[in-house]
C-alpha positions in Angstrom: 155.8 -33.1 -175.0 154.2 -35.7 -172.6 152.9 -32.8 -170.3 149.6 -34.6 -169.5 151.5 -37.7 -168.4 154.0 -35.8 -166.4 151.4 -33.9 -164.5 149.2 -37.0 -163.8 152.2 -39.0 -162.6 153.4 -36.3 -160.3 149.8 -35.8 -159.0 149.4 -39.5 -158.3 152.7 -39.7 -156.4 151.7 -36.7 -154.3 148.4 -38.5 -153.4 150.3 -41.6 -152.5 152.6 -39.6 -150.2 149.5 -37.9 -148.6 147.8 -41.3 -147.9 150.8 -42.9 -146.2 150.1 -42.7 -142.5 152.4 -40.0 -141.1 153.5 -38.5 -137.8 153.5 -34.7 -137.3 156.9 -33.1 -137.8 156.9 -31.6 -134.4 156.7 -35.0 -132.8 159.6 -36.2 -134.8 161.6 -33.1 -134.0 160.9 -33.6 -130.2 162.2 -37.2 -130.4 165.3 -36.2 -132.3 166.0 -33.4 -129.8 165.8 -35.9 -126.9 168.1 -38.2 -128.8 170.7 -35.4 -129.3 170.6 -34.5 -125.6 171.1 -38.1 -124.7 174.1 -38.4 -127.0 175.6 -35.2 -125.6 175.2 -36.5 -122.0 176.6 -39.8 -123.0 179.8 -38.2 -124.3 180.2 -36.1 -121.2 179.9 -39.1 -118.9 181.7 -41.5 -121.1 185.0 -41.7 -119.1 183.2 -41.8 -115.8 180.9 -44.6 -116.8 183.9 -46.5 -118.3 185.7 -46.4 -114.9 182.5 -47.5 -113.1 182.0 -50.4 -115.4 185.6 -51.5 -114.8 185.4 -51.3 -111.0 181.9 -52.9 -110.4 179.8 -55.6 -112.0 176.7 -54.7 -114.0 173.8 -54.3 -111.7 170.1 -54.0 -112.2 170.2 -50.3 -112.9 172.7 -50.7 -115.7 170.6 -53.5 -117.3 167.5 -51.3 -117.1 169.3 -48.5 -118.7 170.5 -50.7 -121.6 166.9 -51.9 -122.0 165.6 -48.4 -121.9 168.1 -47.3 -124.7 167.1 -50.2 -126.8 163.4 -49.5 -126.3 163.9 -45.8 -127.0 165.8 -46.6 -130.2 163.0 -48.8 -131.4 160.4 -46.1 -130.6 162.4 -43.5 -132.5 162.8 -45.8 -135.5 159.1 -46.5 -135.6 158.2 -42.8 -135.5 160.6 -41.6 -138.2 160.2 -44.5 -140.6 157.3 -46.3 -142.3 156.8 -49.8 -143.4 154.3 -50.2 -146.3 152.5 -53.5 -146.3 151.6 -55.4 -149.4 147.9 -54.7 -148.9 148.6 -51.0 -148.3 150.8 -50.8 -151.4 148.0 -52.2 -153.6 145.7 -49.5 -152.2 148.2 -46.8 -152.7 149.1 -47.9 -156.3 145.6 -47.4 -157.5 146.2 -43.6 -158.0 149.3 -44.2 -160.1 147.7 -47.1 -162.0 144.8 -44.9 -163.0 147.2 -42.1 -164.1 149.1 -44.6 -166.3 145.9 -46.0 -167.8 144.6 -42.6 -168.5 147.8 -41.9 -170.4 147.5 -45.0 -172.6 150.3 -47.0 -170.9 149.9 -50.7 -171.8 148.7 -53.1 -169.1 151.8 -55.2 -169.4 153.9 -52.2 -168.6 151.7 -51.1 -165.7 152.1 -54.6 -164.2 155.8 -54.4 -164.5 156.0 -51.0 -162.9 153.8 -52.2 -160.1 156.0 -55.2 -159.5 159.2 -53.1 -159.6 157.8 -50.7 -157.1 156.7 -53.5 -154.8 160.2 -54.9 -154.6 161.6 -51.4 -153.6 158.8 -50.3 -151.3 156.9 -53.1 -149.6 158.1 -54.1 -146.1 161.1 -51.9 -146.4 161.7 -49.2 -143.7 161.6 -45.9 -145.4 162.0 -42.5 -143.6 158.7 -40.7 -143.7 160.1 -37.6 -145.2 161.7 -39.6 -148.0 158.7 -41.6 -149.1 157.9 -39.4 -152.1 161.5 -39.2 -153.3 161.8 -43.0 -152.9 158.7 -43.6 -155.0 160.0 -41.2 -157.7 163.4 -42.8 -157.8 161.9 -46.3 -158.0 159.5 -45.2 -160.8 162.4 -43.6 -162.7 164.4 -46.9 -162.5 161.4 -49.0 -163.5 160.6 -46.8 -166.6 164.2 -46.6 -167.5 164.3 -50.5 -167.5 161.5 -50.5 -170.1 164.0 -49.1 -172.6 166.7 -51.7 -172.0 166.3 -53.1 -175.5 169.4 -53.2 -177.7 169.3 -50.2 -179.9 170.6 -49.8 -183.5 173.0 -47.2 -184.7 171.9 -47.1 -188.3 174.8 -44.9 -189.5 177.3 -47.4 -188.0 175.5 -50.4 -189.4 175.5 -48.8 -192.9 179.2 -48.2 -192.7 179.8 -51.9 -191.8 178.1 -53.1 -195.0 180.6 -52.0 -197.6 179.9 -54.1 -200.7 176.1 -53.7 -201.0 173.6 -51.0 -200.2 172.0 -51.1 -196.7 168.2 -51.7 -197.3 165.5 -50.4 -194.9 161.8 -51.1 -195.4 159.1 -49.1 -193.7 155.7 -50.5 -192.6 152.7 -49.2 -190.8 149.0 -48.3 -191.1 147.5 -45.5 -193.2 148.3 -42.0 -192.1 151.0 -42.9 -189.7 153.6 -40.7 -191.4 155.8 -43.3 -193.2 156.6 -41.2 -196.2 157.5 -38.1 -194.2 159.6 -40.2 -191.8 161.4 -41.7 -194.7 162.3 -38.3 -196.0 163.5 -37.2 -192.5 165.7 -40.3 -192.2 167.0 -39.7 -195.7 167.9 -36.2 -194.7 169.5 -37.5 -191.4 171.6 -40.1 -193.3 172.7 -37.6 -195.9 173.8 -35.2 -193.2 176.1 -38.0 -192.0 177.8 -38.2 -195.4 175.9 -41.2 -196.7 174.3 -41.5 -200.2 170.6 -42.4 -200.2 168.1 -43.7 -202.8 164.3 -43.7 -202.2 161.9 -46.3 -203.5 158.2 -45.4 -204.0 156.8 -48.8 -203.0 153.3 -47.4 -202.1 151.9 -48.1 -205.6 148.3 -48.1 -204.2 148.2 -44.4 -204.0 149.4 -42.1 -206.8 149.5 -39.3 -204.3 152.1 -41.2 -202.2 154.4 -41.6 -205.3 154.1 -37.9 -206.0 154.7 -37.0 -202.3 157.9 -39.1 -202.2 159.1 -37.6 -205.5 158.6 -34.1 -204.0 160.7 -35.0 -201.0 163.4 -36.4 -203.3 163.5 -33.1 -205.2 163.7 -31.1 -202.0 166.6 -33.3 -200.7 168.3 -33.8 -204.0 167.8 -37.6 -203.7 166.9 -39.9 -206.5 163.5 -41.7 -206.4 162.8 -45.0 -208.1 159.2 -45.4 -209.1 156.8 -47.4 -211.3 153.4 -46.5 -212.5 150.4 -46.4 -210.1 149.1 -49.9 -209.5 152.4 -51.6 -210.3 153.8 -54.5 -208.2 155.6 -52.9 -205.3 158.0 -55.8 -204.9 159.2 -55.1 -208.5 159.7 -51.5 -207.6 161.8 -52.5 -204.6 163.9 -54.9 -206.7 164.6 -52.2 -209.3 165.5 -49.7 -206.6 168.0 -52.0 -205.0 169.5 -52.9 -208.4 169.9 -49.2 -209.2 171.5 -48.6 -205.9 174.1 -51.3 -206.5 174.9 -50.0 -210.0 175.5 -46.5 -208.6 177.2 -47.5 -205.3 174.5 -45.9 -203.2 174.9 -46.5 -199.4 171.3 -46.8 -198.3 168.0 -47.7 -199.9 164.8 -46.6 -198.2 161.6 -48.4 -199.3 158.2 -46.9 -198.8 155.2 -49.3 -198.6 151.4 -48.8 -198.7 149.7 -48.2 -195.4 147.7 -51.2 -194.4 145.8 -52.8 -191.6 147.0 -56.2 -190.3 143.5 -57.6 -191.0 143.8 -56.9 -194.8 145.2 -60.3 -195.8 145.9 -59.4 -199.4 148.0 -56.4 -198.5 149.8 -58.3 -195.7 150.7 -61.0 -198.3 151.9 -58.3 -200.6 154.1 -56.8 -197.8 155.5 -60.3 -197.1 156.4 -60.5 -200.8 158.2 -57.1 -200.7 160.2 -58.3 -197.7 161.0 -61.6 -199.3 162.2 -59.9 -202.5 164.1 -57.0 -201.0 165.6 -58.9 -198.0 166.0 -55.6 -196.0 168.6 -55.2 -193.4 166.1 -53.3 -191.2 162.3 -53.4 -191.0 161.0 -50.4 -189.2 157.5 -49.8 -188.0 156.3 -46.2 -188.2 153.5 -45.4 -185.7 151.7 -42.3 -184.6 152.6 -41.6 -181.0 149.3 -39.9 -180.2 147.3 -43.0 -180.9 148.7 -44.6 -177.7 147.7 -48.3 -177.2 146.5 -48.5 -180.8 150.0 -47.8 -181.9 151.4 -50.5 -179.6 148.9 -53.0 -180.8 149.6 -52.2 -184.5 153.4 -52.7 -183.9 152.7 -56.1 -182.3 150.5 -57.2 -185.3 153.0 -56.0 -187.9 155.8 -57.7 -185.9 153.9 -61.0 -186.0 153.7 -60.7 -189.9 157.2 -59.4 -190.8 159.4 -59.5 -187.6 160.3 -55.9 -187.0 163.7 -54.5 -186.0 162.8 -51.1 -184.6 160.2 -48.3 -184.3 159.8 -44.7 -185.3 157.2 -42.7 -183.5 155.7 -39.7 -185.3 154.0 -36.6 -183.9 155.8 -37.0 -180.6 155.9 -33.2 -180.2 152.1 -33.0 -179.8 151.8 -36.2 -177.7 150.7 -35.1 -174.3 150.3 -38.6 -172.9 153.4 -40.6 -173.9 151.8 -44.0 -173.4 153.1 -45.4 -176.7 156.7 -44.2 -176.1 156.7 -45.8 -172.6 155.0 -49.1 -173.7 156.1 -50.0 -177.3 159.7 -51.0 -176.7 158.8 -53.2 -173.7 155.8 -54.8 -175.4 157.4 -55.5 -178.7 161.0 -56.1 -177.5 162.2 -53.7 -180.2 163.9 -50.3 -179.7 162.5 -46.9 -180.5 165.0 -45.5 -182.9 163.7 -42.0 -183.8 161.0 -39.5 -182.8 159.3 -37.3 -185.3 158.9 -33.9 -183.6 157.6 -31.5 -186.2 157.0 -30.8 -189.9 160.6 -29.9 -191.0 163.1 -32.4 -192.2 165.3 -31.6 -189.2 162.5 -32.3 -186.8 163.7 -35.8 -186.3 165.7 -37.0 -183.3 167.3 -40.2 -182.2 165.4 -41.6 -179.2 167.2 -41.1 -175.9 165.8 -42.7 -172.7 167.5 -40.2 -170.4 166.0 -37.3 -172.3 162.6 -38.9 -172.2 162.8 -39.3 -168.4 163.7 -35.6 -168.1 160.5 -34.8 -170.0 158.7 -36.6 -167.3 160.6 -34.8 -164.5 162.0 -38.1 -163.3 
C-alpha cells in the first residue's frame, strides 16, 4: 500500500539533503576536538584564573581572549549548523513537489505542505547532520495535520439514536465500489451487534439490485427492493419504513453511480436525500484514481453536502494521493478504507497507521 509514494518521498528528501551545502565530517570533528580540549584546559585553570581576576583588573590580553572565544564559538556554530534561505528552500522543495505531484497529491495540499515546511526550516539554524531528520519530522507533522478533521464513530452515533433507525446514504460515480462497500459496512456494523437493513436504491441497473441481494443473502441481512426502473426515492422511503416497523438499527441506502454533470441523475439524488433525510451521506471513491477521486468528492459535496468518505481499492493504491488529499480538500473525514475483496477487508481509517505506511 502506497509503496510508490513512500519511495518517491524518501528519494526526494535524500536529494534535498544532498543538495544542502555541507562541510566534510572531518572538519567538523576537528573543530569539536579543539573545543573539547579548550573546555578541559578551562576546567584545569578555573581556580587559577578566578584568583587572577580577583586580584587584578581585566587587561588587554583578557579582553582579546574573550573576543577570541566569542569568535571561535561563532565559527563553530557556522560550521556545524546550516541556515536555509527562502530562495534556497524553493529550489530544494522542487524535488519533493515533483514527487507529490507524481503521486496525485492535490495542489492545495502541496501548497500547504510547502508552507508548513517553510515555517519549520527557513532561516532556522539546523545542525547539518540533522537536516534530513528535521525535514522528515516536519513533513510527518504537516501530513498529520491534513487529517485533523473531526471523524465520526458510526457505531457510537447509531447507539445514540435510539427511537428511529440510523440512515446512511452512499453516493459516488459508476464503478467506485459503492455496493461492495455497503456490504462491508453492513458486515462491520453487524459484528458490533447492530441490526442492519439494505436498500437497493440503484434502480438504473438490474445487476446492481441482484448484487445487493446476493450480499444480503451472504450476510443474512434483509434487502428492500423495487423493480428495475422504479423511483429510487420510493425504495428508500419503503426501506426506512420497514426498518422502523422492525426496530432495525441501521439502514444503508445504495444509489446509482452517476457523474456530477448528469443533471437528471443529480436531481434524482437530491430527491433521494430529501425523502430519506439520512443521518450520514458518504462518498465512495476509488483510491487509485487519485486527483479524479478528490474532484468527484468535491463535486458531490457541492450537490448533497457530504459527511464522510470511504476509499476503495486502497490495498492496490501505490500512490496514495487521494488518501493524503481528500480530507483536507473536502473538509470531510476518511472513515474507512477498502483493502480487498472479502467482507472483512474493510478497516477504519487511522492517520497514525497511514503515516507508518509512508515510513514517517
